[in-house]
N, C-alpha and C positions, 0 to 999 in steps of 0.2 A: 504494499500500499503506499509506503514511504517513497518508493522508487517511482511509482505512478505519479505522485505529487511533485517530485523533482523533475520528471520528464515534462509534466504540463507547464510548470514554471519556466523551464528552459525554452520550451516552444514558444510560450507567450513573449519572451524577450527576443527570440529569433525572428518571429512572425514579422513585426515592423520593419526589420531590416531587410528581409526578403521582399516586402512590398516596395520599399524605396529602390532596391536593386532593380526590380522588374520595371517599374514605371520610369525611372530617372536615367535608364542606361539604354543605349541602343546603337544601331549601326550608324546613324548620323553623326553622333558624338565620337565614336571610335575612329570613323574616317577622318573627321576634321582634325582630331588631334594627332592622328598618324601622318596626314598629309602635311601638317604644320609643325612636324618635329616637336610636338608637345609645347610649342610656343603658345602660352595661354590666350595672349590677347588675339592673334590671328585665328586660332582654333575656335575662340568664341564667337569672332565675326563670322567665321564659316558656318557655325551652328546657328547663329541668328538668321542668316541668309537662307539656310536649309528650312528653319521655322517659317520664315516669311513666304518661302515657295509653297509649303504645304498649306499655309493659311489661304493664300492666293488660290491654290487648287480648290480647297474646301469651299471658299466664297463662290467660285465659278460653278461648281457642282450644285450648291445650294440655289443659285440663281437659275441654272438650267432646270433643275428638278421643279423649281416653283413655277417656271413658265410652262413646263410640261402639265403640272397639275392644273393651272389655270386653263389651258387649251383642251385638255383631255376631259375634263370634268365640267363641261359648259352647261349642263342641265339644270334646271331650276331646282331650288330647294322645296321640298314637299310641304305644302300649307304655308308657305312664306307669303307674307303680304308685300314684301319688297320685290319687284320684278327684276331688279338688277342683281339680286342675290342668286348665286350659283352655288352648286355643290363645290366647284373649284375655289370660289372665293372664301368660302367657309374653311375648305381644306387648307388652302394657302395661309390663312390667318393663323390656323393652329400650327402648321408646319414652321412658319416663320417665327412665331412666338417660342416654339420648342427649341429652335436654333439659338436664339438668344439665351434661353435659359440654360441649354447645354454649354454654351460658351463661358457663362458664369461658373457653371459647375467645373468645367475644364481649368479654369484659372484658379478656383479656390482649392480643388483637390491637389493640383500641382504645387501650390504654395505650401499646403499641408504636407505633402510629400517631401519637398525640398527643405522645409523647416526642420525636419528630423536631423538633417546634416548640420544645420546651423546657418543662420542668416549672414553670419560674418565670415563664412568660409569662401574660398576662391571659387569652389564649384557649385555655389548655391544657385546662380542664375543659370549656368549650363544644365543644372539638374531640372530647373523649371522648364527650360527651352526643350529639352529631350523629353520630358513628360508630356508637354503640350504636343510635340510632334507625335509622339506614340499614341495619345489618345485621339488626335485628329486623324490619323491614318486609319484607325479603327472605326471612328465614327463616319468616315467617308465610305466605308464598307457597309455600315448599317444604312446609310442613306440609299446606296445602290440596292440594298435588299428590300426596299420599299417596292420596288417593281414598277414605278411610274413609267409607262411606255413612252417612246419617242413620238414626236408629233409627225403625222405623215403630211 
């Protein structure tokens, strides 16, 4: 029984480290530091560029999917008194609101993950950046899973 308690306590301390390692580490960070011979400033600039690239890709996908939602779901809302209201405008509203909420979530969870290593450490901001890259890449996959058809 005592051994089980020790194992649980050990795993409780190990778990946060594992979460940090998975969310704040990735191929982008590894590549930037390798390409820049561990020069912190150049590597961080590289990582920031990679984060900006994935954010741009995400924004383009959100815009494209939103356009497809509006065009594919142009039927009226059942029993609506507003003739301009379509299924697409309702879907679009909730889709765009959810993206704003998700962006706030991404920011907050990555701040939390990086705070584990300390705000005053040199790798605090790179940890945030890599976390945001990782989550954005996964979220792009989620958006694609929505299955909104291309407009013909």
